[in-house]
C-alpha positions as CSV (number, residue, x, y, z in Angstrom):
1,M,0.0,0.0,0.0
2,D,1.4,3.4,-0.9
3,F,1.1,6.4,1.4
4,E,-1.5,8.1,-0.6
5,K,-3.8,5.1,-0.1
6,F,-3.1,5.2,3.6
7,L,-4.2,8.8,3.7
8,L,-7.5,7.9,2.1
9,L,-7.9,5.0,4.6
10,T,-7.2,7.4,7.4
11,E,-9.8,9.8,6.1
12,H,-12.4,7.0,6.1
13,I,-11.5,5.9,9.6
14,E,-11.6,9.4,11.0
15,K,-15.2,9.7,10.0
16,Y,-15.9,7.4,12.9
17,H,-13.7,9.5,15.3
18,E,-10.9,6.9,15.4
19,Q,-7.3,6.9,14.4
20,I,-5.2,4.5,12.3
21,Y,-1.4,4.2,12.1
22,L,1.3,2.5,10.1
23,V,3.4,0.3,12.3
24,G,6.4,-2.0,12.2
25,G,8.3,-2.8,9.0
26,Y,6.9,0.1,6.9
27,V,8.0,2.7,9.4
28,R,11.3,1.0,10.0
29,D,12.1,0.9,6.3
30,Y,10.9,4.5,5.8
31,L,13.4,5.6,8.4
32,L,16.1,3.5,6.7
33,N,15.2,5.2,3.3
34,K,14.1,1.8,1.9
35,V,11.0,1.0,-0.2
36,S,8.8,-1.2,1.9
37,S,6.2,-3.7,0.9
38,D,5.6,-4.5,4.6
39,C,2.4,-2.8,5.5
40,D,1.0,-3.3,9.0
41,L,-1.9,-1.2,10.2
42,T,-3.2,-0.6,13.7
43,T,-6.2,1.4,14.8
44,T,-7.9,2.8,17.9
45,A,-11.2,1.3,16.6
46,S,-12.3,-1.9,18.3
47,P,-12.8,-5.1,16.2
48,A,-16.6,-4.6,16.6
49,L,-16.4,-1.1,15.2
50,L,-14.1,-2.2,12.4
51,S,-16.7,-4.8,11.3
52,Q,-19.3,-1.9,11.2
53,I,-16.9,0.4,9.3
54,F,-16.1,-2.4,6.8
55,P,-19.2,-4.6,6.7
56,N,-17.8,-6.9,4.1
57,C,-14.5,-7.6,5.9
58,N,-13.2,-11.0,6.7
59,K,-13.8,-11.7,10.4
60,E,-12.0,-15.0,10.7
61,F,-9.6,-13.7,13.3
62,I,-11.7,-10.9,14.8
63,Q,-11.5,-12.5,18.3
64,Y,-7.7,-11.8,18.1
65,G,-8.3,-8.2,17.0
66,F,-7.8,-8.5,13.3
67,V,-10.0,-8.0,10.3
68,R,-9.1,-8.2,6.6
69,I,-10.6,-5.6,4.3
70,N,-10.6,-4.8,0.6
71,F,-9.8,-1.2,0.2
72,L,-9.4,0.3,-3.3
73,N,-8.8,-3.1,-4.7
74,E,-6.1,-4.0,-2.2
75,T,-6.4,-6.6,0.6
76,L,-5.3,-5.2,4.0
77,D,-5.2,-6.5,7.5
78,I,-6.1,-4.0,10.2
79,A,-5.4,-4.7,13.9
80,S,-7.0,-3.0,16.9
81,L,-4.6,-1.7,19.5
82,R,-4.5,-4.2,22.3
83,E,-2.7,-5.6,25.4
84,E,-2.0,-9.3,25.7
85,E,-1.3,-11.7,28.5
86,Y,0.4,-15.1,27.8
87,I,0.1,-18.4,29.6
88,Q,1.4,-20.6,26.8
89,R,3.4,-20.5,23.7
90,R,2.1,-17.9,21.2
91,K,-1.4,-18.0,22.6
92,P,-2.5,-15.0,24.6
93,A,-4.7,-16.0,27.5
94,K,-6.3,-12.6,27.6
95,I,-6.6,-9.8,25.0
96,T,-7.8,-6.3,26.0
97,F,-8.6,-3.7,23.3
98,I,-7.3,-0.3,24.1
99,K,-6.6,3.2,22.5
100,D,-3.1,3.8,23.9
101,L,-0.2,3.5,21.4
102,K,2.4,3.1,24.2
103,L,0.5,0.2,25.9
104,D,0.1,-1.5,22.5
105,S,3.9,-1.0,21.8
106,N,4.8,-3.0,24.9
107,R,3.5,-6.3,23.3
108,R,5.5,-5.9,20.1
109,D,8.6,-7.9,19.5
110,F,11.6,-5.7,18.7
111,T,12.3,-2.0,19.3
112,I,12.9,-1.4,15.6
113,N,9.4,-2.8,14.8
114,S,7.5,-0.9,17.4
115,L,7.6,2.5,15.6
116,Y,4.2,4.1,14.6
117,M,3.5,6.7,11.9
118,D,0.4,8.8,11.5
119,K,-1.0,10.6,8.5
120,N,1.3,13.5,9.0
121,K,4.4,11.2,9.1
122,N,4.9,11.9,12.8
123,I,6.8,9.0,14.4
124,Y,5.9,7.5,17.8
125,D,8.8,5.7,19.4
126,Y,8.4,4.4,23.0
127,H,11.3,2.0,23.2
128,F,14.3,3.8,21.6
129,G,13.8,2.1,18.3
130,I,15.1,5.0,16.4
131,D,18.4,4.8,18.4
132,D,18.6,1.1,17.7
133,L,18.1,1.8,14.0
134,K,21.0,4.3,14.1
135,N,23.2,1.8,16.0
136,R,22.1,-1.1,13.8
137,I,20.9,-3.2,16.8
138,V,18.1,-5.8,17.0
139,R,16.8,-5.7,20.5
140,I,13.7,-7.4,22.1
141,I,11.3,-5.2,24.0
142,G,11.4,-5.8,27.7
143,S,13.1,-8.9,29.2
144,Y,14.5,-11.8,27.3
145,K,11.6,-13.8,28.7
146,R,9.6,-12.3,25.8
147,Y,11.3,-14.9,23.6
148,D,9.8,-17.6,25.8
149,E,6.2,-16.5,25.4
150,D,6.5,-16.5,21.6
151,P,9.6,-18.6,20.5
152,L,9.1,-17.5,16.8
153,R,10.7,-14.2,17.9
154,L,13.9,-16.1,18.2
155,I,14.1,-16.9,14.5
156,R,12.5,-13.6,13.5
157,G,15.2,-11.7,15.4
158,I,17.9,-13.7,13.6
159,R,16.3,-12.9,10.3
160,F,16.3,-9.2,11.0
161,T,20.0,-9.2,11.8
162,Y,20.8,-10.7,8.3
163,Q,18.1,-8.9,6.4
164,L,19.1,-5.4,7.7
165,G,22.8,-6.0,8.3
166,F,22.2,-5.5,12.1
167,S,23.4,-7.3,15.2
168,F,22.2,-8.5,18.5
169,L,24.0,-7.3,21.6
170,P,26.3,-10.2,22.7
171,E,24.2,-11.1,25.7
172,E,21.0,-11.2,23.7
173,K,22.6,-13.2,20.9
174,K,23.7,-15.8,23.5
175,Y,20.2,-16.0,24.9
176,V,18.8,-16.5,21.5
177,Q,21.3,-19.3,20.7
178,D,20.7,-21.0,24.0
179,H,16.9,-21.1,23.6
180,L,16.5,-22.1,20.0
181,Y,15.2,-25.4,21.2
182,L,12.0,-23.6,22.2
183,L,11.1,-23.5,18.6
184,N,10.1,-27.1,18.9
185,D,7.2,-26.0,21.0
186,V,5.7,-24.1,18.1
187,S,3.9,-25.5,15.1
188,F,6.4,-27.0,12.7
189,F,4.8,-25.1,9.8
190,Q,5.2,-21.7,11.4
191,V,8.8,-22.5,12.2
192,E,9.5,-23.7,8.7
193,K,7.8,-20.6,7.2
194,E,10.1,-18.3,9.2
195,Y,13.1,-20.4,8.5
196,Q,12.6,-20.2,4.7
197,K,12.3,-16.4,5.1
198,L,15.6,-16.4,6.9
199,L,17.2,-18.3,4.1
200,H,16.4,-15.5,1.7
201,F,19.1,-13.5,3.4
202,I,21.7,-16.0,4.5
203,D,22.9,-19.3,3.2
204,K,22.7,-22.4,5.4
205,E,26.4,-22.9,5.8
206,T,27.0,-19.4,6.9
207,L,24.0,-19.6,9.2
208,K,25.4,-22.8,10.8
209,K,28.6,-20.9,11.8
210,D,26.6,-18.3,13.7
211,Y,23.7,-20.4,15.1
212,D,23.3,-24.0,16.1
213,F,19.9,-25.2,14.9
214,S,20.7,-28.9,15.4
215,D,18.1,-29.3,18.2
216,V,15.3,-27.7,16.0
217,V,13.1,-29.6,13.6
218,L,13.6,-27.7,10.3
219,S,12.9,-30.4,7.7
220,I,9.6,-32.2,7.1
221,P,9.1,-34.6,10.0
222,K,8.8,-38.3,9.4
223,N,5.1,-39.4,9.5
224,L,3.9,-35.8,8.8
225,L,0.9,-37.5,7.2
226,G,1.2,-40.5,9.4
227,Q,-1.9,-40.0,11.5
228,I,-5.4,-40.5,10.2
229,V,-8.1,-39.2,12.5
230,L,-11.6,-40.6,12.1
231,L,-14.3,-38.1,13.1
232,D,-18.0,-37.7,12.9
233,T,-17.8,-33.9,12.7
234,L,-15.1,-31.3,12.8
235,D,-15.4,-27.9,14.5
236,K,-13.0,-24.9,14.4
237,K,-11.5,-25.6,17.8
238,T,-10.7,-29.2,17.0
239,F,-9.4,-28.3,13.5
240,V,-6.9,-25.7,15.0
241,S,-5.8,-28.2,17.6
242,L,-5.2,-31.0,15.1
243,Y,-3.5,-28.7,12.6
244,E,-1.0,-27.4,15.2
245,R,-0.2,-31.0,16.2
246,G,0.7,-31.9,12.6
247,V,-2.4,-34.1,11.9
248,H,-3.0,-33.7,8.2
249,L,-5.4,-36.5,7.3
250,I,-8.9,-36.6,8.6
251,C,-11.6,-39.1,7.5
252,L,-14.9,-37.3,8.2
253,K,-18.5,-38.4,8.1
254,N,-20.1,-35.0,8.3
255,L,-18.4,-31.8,7.1
256,D,-19.4,-28.2,8.0
257,K,-19.1,-26.3,4.7
258,E,-18.6,-23.1,6.6
259,L,-15.3,-24.6,8.0
260,L,-14.0,-25.1,4.5
261,T,-14.9,-21.5,3.7
262,D,-13.3,-20.0,6.8
263,Y,-10.1,-22.1,6.6
264,Q,-9.8,-22.6,2.8
265,R,-6.1,-21.8,2.9
266,Y,-5.5,-24.6,5.4
267,L,-7.8,-27.5,4.7
268,V,-9.5,-29.0,1.7
269,L,-12.0,-31.7,0.9
270,V,-10.5,-34.0,-1.8
271,N,-12.4,-36.4,-4.0
272,N,-9.6,-37.8,-6.2
273,F,-5.9,-38.6,-6.1
274,D,-4.8,-35.5,-8.1
275,E,-6.6,-33.3,-5.5
276,F,-5.0,-35.3,-2.7
277,T,-1.5,-34.9,-4.2
278,K,-2.0,-31.1,-4.7
279,A,-3.3,-30.6,-1.2
280,H,-0.3,-32.5,0.2
281,Q,2.1,-30.4,-1.7
282,N,0.4,-27.3,-0.4
283,R,0.6,-28.8,3.1
284,Q,-3.1,-28.4,3.7
285,M,-5.1,-30.5,6.1
286,I,-6.8,-33.1,3.9
287,I,-10.4,-34.1,4.5
288,L,-11.2,-37.5,3.1
289,P,-14.9,-38.6,2.7
290,Y,-15.6,-41.4,5.1
291,S,-15.1,-44.8,3.6
292,E,-14.6,-48.2,5.1
293,S,-11.8,-48.8,2.6
294,L,-9.7,-46.2,4.3
295,L,-9.4,-48.1,7.6
296,P,-7.0,-50.9,6.5
297,M,-4.7,-48.3,4.9
298,S,-3.9,-46.5,8.1
299,S,-0.9,-48.7,9.0
300,S,0.8,-48.4,5.7
301,L,0.3,-44.6,5.6
302,I,2.4,-44.5,8.8
303,D,5.3,-45.6,6.7
304,I,5.5,-42.6,4.5
305,E,9.2,-41.8,4.0
306,K,10.8,-38.6,5.2
307,K,10.8,-35.8,2.6
308,E,9.1,-38.0,0.0
309,L,5.7,-37.3,-1.5
310,Y,4.6,-41.0,-1.7
311,N,6.3,-44.2,-2.6
312,R,4.6,-46.2,-5.3
313,K,2.9,-48.5,-2.7
314,I,1.2,-45.6,-0.9
315,Q,0.2,-44.0,-4.2
316,K,-1.5,-47.1,-5.3
317,E,-3.4,-47.5,-2.0
318,I,-4.6,-43.9,-2.1
319,K,-5.8,-44.4,-5.6
320,D,-7.5,-47.7,-4.6
321,Y,-9.2,-45.8,-1.7
322,F,-10.7,-43.3,-4.1
323,K,-11.9,-46.1,-6.4
324,A,-13.5,-47.8,-3.5
325,Y,-15.0,-44.6,-2.2
326,E,-16.6,-43.9,-5.6
327,Q,-18.2,-47.4,-5.5
328,D,-19.5,-47.1,-1.9
């Protein structure tokens, strides 16, 4: 999103007596005189008000304070200012929506990403992020325990050092190295996504010299598709739980079509082998129509080889399943 479009969005939000700000990467890159495609938006408007301002918005994550809108033919995510309290990895136990930029800034990850910009290009800096930009430092906001509440910050921080040519302070770098194992407590797919971003800025061999990822699962785990879960129905809570645990095959008797619509990026109902293969390559959760012919296949699916799509035996059994399903 260019700045002129941001001004138009601001004008629209202000009609409802609320404010909106650019935050994070866009502001950081602006101060570094770089062109940025990283556009994060935050607003004093509550999620409920945002859904009124933009009645056609996507409300999939509204409980977390996000809505997705289409504004002037561009898809944008807008987050309400908020405070978060954590009790487990990456999952806030409590979210409170607020109107205070400083309080919102306390929950953000790094000082250089906690900079806000308004329509007049005024910069709001509550954690000396501008100083860290000048000194080329990546620094977590608050104590190092902030890495523990969301371990993805470990790999994100490493990425920013290479991406920007910055450095951790020695003590913080040691903490990051010593706690990389915490990444194993996070969904493999989230870790892999961040790791692949990291590799855009540094090659594996150089990375190995700086950080020891040997205790972190960074390649496709064996038996990724090794669990078949048989369910009568599937709700959103169960889907999220299974997806985060790496369960990617579900045999389902009754499917809520709204679930497919809400999570179309993550799960798919397949009816033939080609669809199955495509969904697997996209690492979507695969919903198979219930069929008795699926049951004897479960044990052989456990034997899927690491990093391989399917060996010939598995391919044949999947194809046989669809043939049997069509005949049921």
